[in-house]
GUDO-379611 format. One record per residue (C-alpha): residue number from 1; residue in three letters; chain; y, z, x. Coordinates in Angstrom, 2 decimals. Layout:
<atoms>
+--------+------+------+---------+---------+---------+
| badren | bati | seke |      py |      pz |      px |
+--------+------+------+---------+---------+---------+
|    NUM |  ALA |    A |       Y |       Z |       X |
...
+--------+------+------+---------+---------+---------+
</atoms>
This chain:
<atoms>
+--------+------+------+---------+---------+---------+
| badren | bati | seke |      py |      pz |      px |
+--------+------+------+---------+---------+---------+
|      1 |  MET |    A |   -5.64 |   17.15 |  -16.00 |
|      2 |  LYS |    A |   -5.07 |   18.07 |  -12.38 |
|      3 |  ILE |    A |   -2.11 |   16.42 |  -10.61 |
|      4 |  SER |    A |   -1.59 |   16.73 |   -6.86 |
|      5 |  GLN |    A |    0.77 |   15.15 |   -4.38 |
|      6 |  ILE |    A |   -0.81 |   13.07 |   -1.63 |
|      7 |  LYS |    A |    0.51 |   14.11 |    1.77 |
|      8 |  ILE |    A |    0.22 |   12.58 |    5.22 |
|      9 |  THR |    A |    1.53 |   13.71 |    8.59 |
|     10 |  PRO |    A |    3.97 |   12.57 |    9.74 |
|     11 |  ASP |    A |    5.55 |   11.62 |    6.43 |
|     12 |  ALA |    A |    8.36 |    9.12 |    6.92 |
|     13 |  TYR |    A |    9.13 |    9.23 |    3.18 |
|     14 |  GLU |    A |    9.88 |   12.95 |    2.94 |
|     15 |  PRO |    A |   13.57 |   12.69 |    3.98 |
|     16 |  PHE |    A |   14.09 |   10.24 |    1.10 |
|     17 |  ARG |    A |   12.62 |   12.64 |   -1.47 |
|     18 |  LEU |    A |    9.70 |   10.31 |   -2.15 |
|     19 |  ALA |    A |    6.03 |   11.14 |   -2.46 |
|     20 |  GLN |    A |    3.49 |    8.98 |   -0.65 |
|     21 |  GLY |    A |    1.61 |    9.13 |   -3.91 |
|     22 |  HIS |    A |    0.04 |   11.35 |   -6.52 |
|     23 |  ARG |    A |   -3.53 |   11.91 |   -7.60 |
|     24 |  VAL |    A |   -3.78 |   12.32 |  -11.35 |
|     25 |  GLY |    A |   -7.32 |   13.28 |  -12.22 |
|     26 |  ASP |    A |   -9.39 |   10.57 |  -10.56 |
|     27 |  LEU |    A |   -6.60 |    8.01 |  -10.32 |
|     28 |  LEU |    A |   -4.26 |    7.60 |   -7.34 |
|     29 |  PHE |    A |   -0.77 |    6.16 |   -7.69 |
|     30 |  ILE |    A |    0.51 |    5.12 |   -4.27 |
|     31 |  SER |    A |    4.17 |    4.50 |   -3.45 |
|     32 |  GLY |    A |    5.14 |    1.21 |   -1.86 |
|     33 |  GLN |    A |    3.89 |    1.10 |    1.71 |
|     34 |  THR |    A |    5.83 |   -0.79 |    4.35 |
|     35 |  ALA |    A |    5.66 |   -1.34 |    8.10 |
|     36 |  ILE |    A |    6.85 |    2.13 |    9.03 |
|     37 |  GLY |    A |    5.33 |    3.33 |   12.29 |
|     38 |  GLU |    A |    4.35 |    6.89 |   13.23 |
|     39 |  ASP |    A |    7.89 |    7.41 |   14.56 |
|     40 |  GLY |    A |    9.40 |    6.66 |   11.14 |
|     41 |  LYS |    A |   10.90 |    3.36 |   12.26 |
|     42 |  LEU |    A |   10.24 |   -0.12 |   10.95 |
|     43 |  ILE |    A |    7.99 |   -2.12 |   13.28 |
|     44 |  GLY |    A |    7.70 |   -5.88 |   13.73 |
|     45 |  ILE |    A |   11.28 |   -6.89 |   13.02 |
|     46 |  GLY |    A |   11.14 |  -10.60 |   12.12 |
|     47 |  ASP |    A |    7.30 |  -10.65 |   12.38 |
|     48 |  PHE |    A |    5.66 |  -10.88 |    8.95 |
|     49 |  ASP |    A |    2.12 |  -10.65 |   10.34 |
|     50 |  ALA |    A |    2.82 |   -7.39 |   12.20 |
|     51 |  GLN |    A |    4.60 |   -5.88 |    9.21 |
|     52 |  ALA |    A |    1.86 |   -6.90 |    6.78 |
|     53 |  GLN |    A |   -0.86 |   -5.40 |    8.98 |
|     54 |  MET |    A |    1.04 |   -2.10 |    9.28 |
|     55 |  ALA |    A |    1.74 |   -2.00 |    5.53 |
|     56 |  PHE |    A |   -1.98 |   -2.41 |    4.76 |
|     57 |  GLU |    A |   -2.88 |    0.20 |    7.40 |
|     58 |  ASN |    A |   -0.37 |    2.63 |    5.91 |
|     59 |  LEU |    A |   -1.79 |    1.97 |    2.44 |
|     60 |  ASP |    A |   -5.29 |    2.72 |    3.76 |
|     61 |  LYS |    A |   -4.07 |    5.96 |    5.38 |
|     62 |  VAL |    A |   -2.47 |    7.26 |    2.18 |
|     63 |  LEU |    A |   -5.47 |    6.27 |    0.06 |
|     64 |  LYS |    A |   -7.85 |    8.12 |    2.39 |
|     65 |  SER |    A |   -5.61 |   11.18 |    2.35 |
|     66 |  GLY |    A |   -5.85 |   11.18 |   -1.45 |
|     67 |  GLY |    A |   -9.61 |   10.73 |   -1.56 |
|     68 |  SER |    A |   -9.87 |    6.99 |   -2.11 |
|     69 |  SER |    A |  -10.04 |    3.80 |   -0.07 |
|     70 |  LEU |    A |   -9.09 |    0.15 |   -0.09 |
|     71 |  LYS |    A |  -12.43 |   -0.73 |   -1.73 |
|     72 |  ASN |    A |  -11.43 |    1.26 |   -4.84 |
|     73 |  VAL |    A |   -7.96 |   -0.16 |   -5.36 |
|     74 |  VAL |    A |   -7.80 |   -1.55 |   -8.89 |
|     75 |  LYS |    A |   -4.18 |   -2.78 |   -8.94 |
|     76 |  VAL |    A |   -1.65 |   -3.73 |   -6.28 |
|     77 |  THR |    A |    1.93 |   -4.86 |   -6.48 |
|     78 |  ILE |    A |    3.12 |   -6.75 |   -3.43 |
|     79 |  MET |    A |    6.79 |   -7.43 |   -2.86 |
|     80 |  LEU |    A |    7.68 |  -10.13 |   -0.35 |
|     81 |  ARG |    A |   11.03 |  -11.16 |    1.06 |
|     82 |  ASP |    A |    9.71 |  -14.74 |    1.28 |
|     83 |  MET |    A |    7.08 |  -16.26 |   -1.02 |
|     84 |  GLY |    A |    6.41 |  -18.70 |    1.82 |
|     85 |  ASN |    A |    4.04 |  -15.96 |    3.03 |
|     86 |  PHE |    A |    1.89 |  -16.18 |   -0.12 |
|     87 |  GLU |    A |   -1.02 |  -17.92 |    1.63 |
|     88 |  LYS |    A |   -1.01 |  -15.20 |    4.30 |
|     89 |  ILE |    A |   -1.28 |  -12.60 |    1.52 |
|     90 |  VAL |    A |   -4.33 |  -14.39 |    0.12 |
|     91 |  GLU |    A |   -5.95 |  -14.15 |    3.57 |
|     92 |  LEU |    A |   -4.97 |  -10.50 |    3.95 |
|     93 |  ARG |    A |   -6.48 |   -9.68 |    0.54 |
|     94 |  GLY |    A |   -9.76 |  -11.07 |    1.87 |
|     95 |  LYS |    A |   -9.44 |   -8.97 |    5.04 |
|     96 |  TYR |    A |   -8.50 |   -5.63 |    3.49 |
|     97 |  PHE |    A |  -10.04 |   -5.73 |   -0.01 |
|     98 |  THR |    A |  -13.57 |   -6.51 |   -1.18 |
|     99 |  ALA |    A |  -14.85 |   -8.16 |   -4.33 |
|    100 |  PRO |    A |  -14.21 |   -7.46 |   -7.07 |
|    101 |  TYR |    A |  -10.64 |   -7.86 |   -5.86 |
|    102 |  PRO |    A |   -7.88 |   -5.74 |   -7.40 |
|    103 |  ALA |    A |   -5.56 |   -6.96 |  -10.09 |
|    104 |  ASP |    A |   -2.39 |   -8.11 |   -8.37 |
|    105 |  THR |    A |    1.25 |   -8.87 |   -8.96 |
|    106 |  ILE |    A |    3.16 |  -10.60 |   -6.16 |
|    107 |  PHE |    A |    6.84 |  -11.42 |   -6.28 |
|    108 |  GLU |    A |    9.77 |  -12.21 |   -4.03 |
|    109 |  VAL |    A |   12.69 |   -9.81 |   -3.71 |
|    110 |  SER |    A |   16.10 |  -10.28 |   -2.13 |
|    111 |  SER |    A |   15.79 |   -7.03 |   -0.17 |
|    112 |  LEU |    A |   13.59 |   -3.99 |    0.33 |
|    113 |  PHE |    A |   14.56 |   -0.53 |    1.67 |
|    114 |  SER |    A |   15.78 |   -2.23 |    4.85 |
|    115 |  PRO |    A |   17.08 |   -5.80 |    5.21 |
|    116 |  ASP |    A |   14.51 |   -6.17 |    8.03 |
|    117 |  ALA |    A |   11.52 |   -5.16 |    5.87 |
|    118 |  LEU |    A |    9.46 |   -8.20 |    4.86 |
|    119 |  ILE |    A |    6.69 |   -6.66 |    2.70 |
|    120 |  GLU |    A |    5.95 |   -3.62 |    0.54 |
|    121 |  ILE |    A |    2.64 |   -2.81 |   -1.16 |
|    122 |  GLU |    A |    2.09 |   -0.25 |   -3.92 |
|    123 |  ALA |    A |   -1.30 |    0.51 |   -5.43 |
|    124 |  ILE |    A |   -3.35 |    2.23 |   -8.07 |
|    125 |  ALA |    A |   -6.85 |    3.30 |   -7.05 |
|    126 |  VAL |    A |   -9.85 |    5.26 |   -8.31 |
|    127 |  ALA |    A |  -11.12 |    8.25 |   -6.32 |
|    128 |  ASP |    A |  -14.11 |    7.37 |   -4.15 |
|    129 |  GLU |    A |  -16.36 |   10.06 |   -5.60 |
|    130 |  VAL |    A |  -16.21 |    8.65 |   -9.13 |
|    131 |  ALA |    A |  -15.88 |    4.91 |   -8.47 |
|    132 |  ASP |    A |  -18.87 |    3.05 |   -9.88 |
|    133 |  TRP |    A |  -18.31 |   -0.70 |   -9.72 |
|    134 |  LYS |    A |  -20.50 |   -2.54 |  -12.21 |
|    135 |  LYS |    A |  -21.60 |   -5.87 |  -10.78 |
+--------+------+------+---------+---------+---------+
</atoms>
């Protein structure tokens, strides 16, 4: 089975010896995406909405680089610094994903890579060219 690293440019994860993700056959395993901007710095300090939007946009970017998309995500894990944002996550799932919605695990953590990070999203997806959703 073919395994390849998913790469984006610029890659803010590279200095930390992390891969954005890997494609294993027709499955993509995406590392946790946060609100890291193009300059490698965390955006939206103290602003959950801004950080969540950037995290989903970064997830979309990595998926596309690996040959998939948000519509073919089958599993997400979302880590929040505050479960008080759960209802916002429900709304964001409706904005960024389509039915059938991915399997999901959401939990609160005491900290992420930075004490200012409020959300991190990791995903498993199917490559676009083989995805065949049965309705």
